C-alpha positions in Angstrom: 124.2 100.7 99.0 123.1 104.1 98.0 123.7 106.7 95.0 122.5 110.1 94.1 122.3 111.9 90.5 121.1 115.0 89.0 120.9 116.7 86.0 122.8 119.7 87.3 125.9 117.4 86.8 125.7 117.4 83.1 125.7 119.8 80.2 122.8 121.8 79.1 121.1 119.7 76.5 122.3 116.6 77.7 119.8 116.0 80.9 117.2 113.8 79.4 119.4 111.9 78.1 121.2 111.4 81.4 118.0 111.0 83.3 116.8 108.4 81.1 119.8 106.0 82.3 119.5 106.9 85.5 116.0 105.6 85.7 116.9 102.2 84.1 119.6 101.8 86.8 117.6 103.0 90.0 114.2 101.6 89.0 113.3 99.5 85.9 114.0 99.4 82.3 111.8 101.9 80.6 111.6 104.6 77.9 111.6 108.4 78.9 109.9 110.8 76.9 110.4 114.2 77.2 108.0 117.6 77.4 108.7 120.7 75.8 110.2 122.5 79.1 113.5 122.5 80.0 114.2 119.4 81.8 115.6 119.1 85.4 115.8 116.0 88.0 117.6 114.9 90.8 117.2 111.2 92.5 118.4 109.5 95.3 118.7 105.6 95.2 118.8 103.2 98.2 119.2 99.2 98.2 118.4 96.9 101.2 118.5 93.3 100.2 116.4 92.8 97.3 114.6 96.1 97.4 115.4 99.3 96.2 114.1 102.5 97.1 114.3 105.9 95.4 113.4 109.6 95.7 112.8 111.7 93.1 111.9 115.4 92.1 111.6 116.4 88.0 109.9 118.5 85.9 107.5 116.9 83.5 108.0 113.8 81.6 106.7 110.4 80.6 108.0 107.2 81.5 106.7 103.8 79.3 107.4 100.3 79.8 106.5 98.4 76.6 105.5 95.0 75.5 109.3 94.9 74.1 110.8 95.9 77.6 108.7 93.4 79.3 109.7 90.6 76.8 113.1 91.0 76.6 114.0 92.0 80.4 110.8 90.9 82.5 110.7 92.2 85.9 109.4 89.8 88.8 108.6 93.3 90.9 105.9 95.6 91.8 106.5 99.2 91.6 105.3 101.2 95.0 105.0 104.9 94.2 104.0 107.4 96.7 103.2 110.7 95.3 104.9 113.7 97.5 103.9 116.5 95.1 102.3 117.3 92.2 100.4 114.4 90.1 100.8 111.2 88.2 98.6 109.6 85.4 99.0 105.8 85.5 97.8 103.4 82.9 98.4 99.7 82.9 95.8 96.6 81.4 93.2 99.0 80.4 93.0 101.1 83.6 94.0 104.4 84.2 93.9 106.5 87.3 95.3 109.9 88.7 97.6 109.6 91.6 97.4 112.8 93.7 99.7 114.0 96.6 99.6 111.6 99.5 98.2 108.8 97.5 100.2 105.4 96.6 100.0 103.5 93.2 101.1 100.0 92.3 101.9 98.4 89.1 103.1 95.3 88.1 106.8 95.5 86.4 106.2 92.5 84.4 103.0 94.4 82.3 103.3 97.2 80.3 102.6 100.5 81.6 102.5 104.2 81.1 103.3 106.9 84.0 102.9 110.4 82.8 103.9 113.5 84.8 102.2 116.6 83.2 103.8 118.9 85.5 106.6 119.1 88.2 106.4 116.1 90.5 107.8 114.5 93.6 107.6 110.7 94.3 109.0 107.8 96.3 109.3 104.6 94.6 109.8 100.9 96.2 110.8 98.4 93.7 109.8 95.2 95.5 110.0 91.3 94.4 106.6 90.3 93.6 107.2 87.0 95.9 107.3 89.3 98.8 103.5 90.8 98.1 102.1 88.1 96.5 102.6 85.8 99.5 101.1 88.4 101.5 98.5 89.9 99.5 97.5 87.3 96.3 94.6 89.8 95.6 97.2 91.9 93.8 97.8 89.5 91.4 94.3 89.9 90.0 94.0 93.7 90.1 96.7 95.8 88.4 97.2 98.5 88.7 96.1 99.6 92.2 95.6 102.9 93.9 95.5 103.2 97.8 93.7 106.2 98.3 94.4 109.0 101.0 91.8 107.6 103.4 92.7 104.0 103.1 93.5 102.2 106.4 97.0 101.8 107.4 98.3 104.2 104.7 100.0 106.6 107.2 102.1 103.6 108.2 102.9 102.8 104.6 103.9 106.2 103.8 106.2 106.5 106.8 108.2 103.2 105.7 108.4 104.3 102.4 109.9 108.0 103.3 112.2 106.4 106.1 113.5 103.7 103.6 113.8 106.1 100.8 115.3 109.1 103.3 119.1 109.1 102.1 119.9 111.7 104.7 119.4 109.2 107.7 121.5 106.0 107.6 119.9 103.0 108.8 121.2 99.7 110.7 121.0 96.5 108.6 118.6 95.1 111.4 116.5 98.6 111.0 116.6 98.3 107.4 115.3 94.3 107.6 112.8 95.3 110.2 111.2 98.0 107.9 111.0 96.3 104.5 109.6 93.3 106.4 106.9 95.7 107.7 106.4 97.4 104.7 105.2 94.4 102.7 102.9 93.7 105.8 101.3 97.0 105.9 100.8 97.1 101.9 99.2 93.8 102.5 96.9 95.5 105.0 96.1 98.5 103.4 95.2 96.6 100.2 92.9 94.0 101.4 89.8 94.0 100.3 86.7 95.3 102.3 88.6 95.6 105.4 88.1 98.2 107.9 90.7 98.8 110.2 89.0 97.8 113.4 87.6 94.6 111.6 90.9 93.1 110.2 92.0 90.0 111.7 94.0 89.8 115.1 97.1 88.7 113.1 97.0 91.6 110.6 95.7 93.8 113.5 98.8 93.0 115.6 101.4 93.6 112.6 99.9 97.1 111.9 100.0 97.8 115.8 103.8 96.6 116.5 104.6 98.7 113.3 103.1 101.9 114.7 104.7 101.6 118.0 108.3 100.7 116.3 108.0 103.9 114.4 107.3 105.8 117.2 109.5 104.5 120.0 110.9 107.9 120.7 107.2 109.1 121.5 107.4 109.6 125.7 103.6 109.9 125.6 103.2 106.3 123.6 100.5 104.2 125.8 97.9 101.8 125.5 95.2 104.1 125.3 97.2 106.3 122.5 97.5 103.3 120.3 94.2 102.1 121.1 92.5 105.2 119.7 94.9 105.2 117.1 93.6 101.9 115.7 89.9 102.3 116.9 90.0 99.4 119.0 89.5 99.1 122.8 92.5 99.0 125.5 91.4 95.5 126.2 91.6 94.4 122.8 94.8 96.0 122.6 96.3 94.1 125.6 95.1 91.1 124.0 97.0 91.7 120.7 100.2 92.1 122.8 99.3 89.0 125.2 99.8 87.1 121.7 103.3 88.5 121.4 104.2 86.8 125.1 104.6 90.2 126.2 102.7 92.8 128.0 102.4 96.3 126.1 104.8 97.7 129.0 107.7 94.8 128.6 107.2 95.0 124.8 107.8 98.6 124.6 110.4 98.5 127.2 112.4 95.9 125.4 112.3 97.5 121.7 113.9 100.9 123.4 116.1 99.1 125.0 117.2 97.1 121.9 117.2 100.3 119.8 119.4 102.4 122.1 121.7 99.4 122.6 122.0 99.2 118.6 122.8 102.8 118.6 125.4 102.6 121.2 127.3 100.1 119.0 126.8 102.2 116.0 130.3 103.7 114.9 128.5 106.5 113.5 126.9 107.3 116.7 130.2 107.6 118.6 130.1 111.5 119.3 126.7 111.3 120.2 125.6 111.7 124.0 124.4 108.6 125.6 121.6 110.9 127.1 120.5 112.2 123.7 120.1 108.3 122.6 118.4 107.8 125.6 115.7 110.8 125.2 115.8 109.9 121.2 114.1 106.5 121.9 111.7 107.5 124.5 113.6 107.2 127.8 112.7 110.6 129.7 113.8 109.4 133.1 117.9 109.1 132.5 118.2 107.2 136.0 115.4 104.8 134.9 117.3 104.6 131.3 120.6 103.3 133.2 119.1 100.9 135.8 117.0 99.2 133.3 119.9 98.9 130.6 122.1 97.6 133.6 119.5 94.7 134.4 118.9 93.9 130.6 122.8 93.8 129.6 124.8 93.3 133.0 126.4 96.9 132.3 126.5 100.6 132.2 125.3 101.8 128.8 128.6 103.3 128.6 130.7 100.4 129.2 128.2 98.8 126.4 129.6 101.3 124.1 133.0 100.6 125.1 132.9 96.9 125.1 
């Protein structure tokens, strides 16, 4: 499910009332408080399972979730906000902080809060059920709101997942969306874990991050053990150990994921007019003969026959 709204679609003077209704539908029940300048805003909205993702740009305004809101409409959600441009001022439970470009803030939808946007702002917001994060990151329940700074471990991966899930210009298959939302929750747990440097986290958490990074970069022809190990500050030997726990080597895991992604794209009706070669290149196959050979070995037919079957 997806939708898009813009104040350009309404009469002058009605934009803010329109925005108030849109925010309630796309994000959460809050009061919207205008600022003196002429208000303009645009928002897109996507739903995957029980998670919602929005991407919006607007002039300055405030969002307030009051005790009355939480009493009449409790929300068992966290709001994960990626600051793309501008600044946000976040207040909840007596704590205040400023969110700058590249940083991520987390607020609890069950509690009152205020989000202030002093000037033009651009953000990506994920509305995630508390259960999905509390089971992975129970420390989130004890400290709200929370800021993930621009130098936090795994922040880049969290940013990539949020942007991809909120990007209304790119369609996602159900299997892709399910994998991305699952990885997003795991990566938020990693990024917020207390006193957890990237190279010192547990083997299981490290493996989650490594596999997420590799899935996001399937199309990178240069993806190799040395590149991934350097990205996570670990030895190549340690990297191979993390993959051994999956039951596969780095090479076989990567080949399987690339074949799975290619085969899904070939079955996707939206890719009907895309050249098979372009699909192969997109997922990291630089040698077409190798792609055709390994595809046939895996699926028992050529890519063309697979698409037509």
